[in-house]
N, C-alpha and C positions, 0 to 999 in steps of 0.2 A: 036329837035336837040339832038344828042348823047352827054352825059355829057363829054366824052373824047374829043369831037370836039368843046366844048364851049371855046371861046378864053379867057374868064376871064376878070377881070377888074383890071387895074393897079391903085390901090387905091392911090399910091403916086402921080399919075398924075392928080388926081381929086382935085377940090377945096374943102375946108371945107364944103361949102354949098351943093355941089353935094354928098359928102360922107354922110352928114346928111340926104339928101333926100333918098339915097339908104338904109340907116339904117332904116329910118322911114317906107319906103315901106316894107322892110323885117319884121319889127316888127309888123306892122298892119296886114300883111298877116298871120303871126303866131298867132296873137291875134284872128283873125277871125276863124282860125282853132281850137283854144282852146275853143272858145265860141260855135262853132258847135259841138265839142266833148261833152261839158258840156250839151248842149241841148239834144243831142242824148241819153246820158246815163241817164238824168233826165226822159226822156220818157220811157226808159227801166225800170227804177226804179219804177215809179208809175204804169206802165202797169203790171209789175210783181206782185205788191201788189194786184191789183184788180183781175187779172186772177187767181192767186193762192188762194185767198180767196173764189172766186166763185167755183172753182174746189173742194176745200176742203168741202164746203157746199154740193155740189152735191154728193160727195163721202159719206159723213156722212148720207145723206138722202137715200142712196142706201142700200138695205137690204143685206149686205155682211159683214162678220166678218173681212175680211182682209182690208176692206176700212178704218177702224179705224187706223190700223197700218200704212197704206200708208200715211194717213193724219198726224199722229204724227211724223213720221220720215221725211216726205216730207216738212212739214212746217219749220223744223229746217234747212234743205238744202235751202229752199226758203229764209229764213232769212239771211243765209250766202251769197247767190247770190245777194240779195238786198244790203247787205253791200259791196259786190264786185263792184256793179254798183256805189254805193255812193263813193267808193274809187277812181273810175275813175273821178267822178265829182270833188272830192277834188283835184286830180292831175291837172285837167283843171283849177280850180279856183286859185290854188296857182301859176301856171304858168302864168295865165292871169294877176294876180296881179303884178308879176314881170315885165311883158311886159308893162302894163299900167304905172308902175312907171318909166320905162325907156323912154317911149314915152313922159310922162310928163316932164322928165328931158330934153329931146331934145327940147320940146316946151317952157321950162322955166316957166311952170304954171301947176296947177292941173286941167287939162282939163278932164281927164278920172278918174272917181271916182266910177265906178261900183263895183269894188272889195271892196272898203271901205264900200259901202252900203251893200254888201252881208255879210261882216263880222259883221256889226251892226244888220242886219235884220235876218240873219239865225244863224250863229255861227262863232266865230273868226277863222281865218286861223291858222293852225299849233298849235292848242290848244287841250289838251286831251279831248276825248269824247268817247262814246261807240256807234259805228255805227252812227245813226243820233241824239243821245241824247247828248247835250252839257252840261257839268258840269258848264261852265261859264254862260250859258243862259238856265237854266232848265225850265223856263216858256215861252221860245220862242215857236212860233207856230210849228216849226220843231221838237223841243224836245217833245212837247205835242203830236204831230202827231205820233212820234215814240212810245211813251208810249201807245197811243191809239191802234195802230195796234198790239203792243205786247200783250195788254189785249185781243183784239179780237182773236188773234191766240192762246193765252193761254186758252181762253174759248173753242175754237175749239179742242185743244189738250185734254182738260178735257172731252169734249164730246166724243172724240175718245177713251179715256181710259174707259169711261163708256160703250161705244158700244163694245169695245174689251172684256171687262169683261163678257159680256153676251154670248160670243161665245167660250171662252176658259176657261180651268180649272184654279184654283188658282195658281198652280205651273207654268203653262204656262204664266199666267199674270205677275207673279213675274219675270220670266225670261225676258219677253219682256220689262217689266218696267226697269229692270237693264240695258238692252241693250240700251234702249232709253235714260236713264239718262247718261250713259257713252258717247253715241253719242252726246248728248247735251252739256255736260261739256267740251268735247274736243273742239268742235267748239266755244263755248262761251269763253273758255280760250284763244283760239287763237285770237278771235276778240278783247278781252280785251287787250291782249299783243300788237296787231297791232295798234289799235287806241289810246291806252293810254300809253303804255310803250316803244314801239319800237323807237319812235322819227323819223320815216321815213319821215313824212311830213315836219317836221322842217329841217331835213337834206337837203331835196330837196329845200326848200325855201332858205336855206343858200347857197346852190350850185348855184341857180339861181341868188342870190344877188351878188355872186362873179363873175359869168359870165357876168352879165349886169352892173357891177360896181355900185351896189346900196349900199347906206349907211343906217344907222338907223336900224330898226327892220326888218330883212328879213322874219320873220314869219307873218308880217301883224297884229301884236297885238297892237302895240303902235304908233311908229313913222309914220307919214303920210306926212312928208315933202319931196318933190322930191329932189333927189340928183342933184348935178351939172353935166351937160353933159360933 
């Protein structure tokens, strides 16, 4: 049906129970959409880590001087892309938490607690972190996993530097090294600002809290009591 032809719903003519059913249906559909989005970008995130690592290994085993440069610069871009996918997962998680809180408010009980479990098991919502490393949960599996892949990629970049040094003169190596360091610092600086200082995730959580009439902690850090419908 064309949206312009949709007759609409006269909410004033509906009983409170019917309005609650309509809202519950809309919220659950939106929650399903956010969970599907989270699942899709989780797959992209972990798939990218695996594929990029295997490609980097293949390039370093190839007897070509330019391969080391491709690996060194490419892994920095891959790290930014992985953080971009994680950024989408965080968006879906924060939105899903607000939806679950509103549904719980309609039901008058804490029926949906998946977002609470995610905050405990992975990292808290709307809290400073660096990509996948949580400063609140530095020993969580996700934080250690982030450090693990950072170490693996660091070793690959070191290997690429050694490989590049065998094919280029000292001056050329210094030039490429300066370019790589500049390239890395620009991207790392932006990621640090986005995840730790921008406050974008908390602002989104607060906006969702206002939209859904949620009380307490909109960032999902402390208050877990469902608000009144």
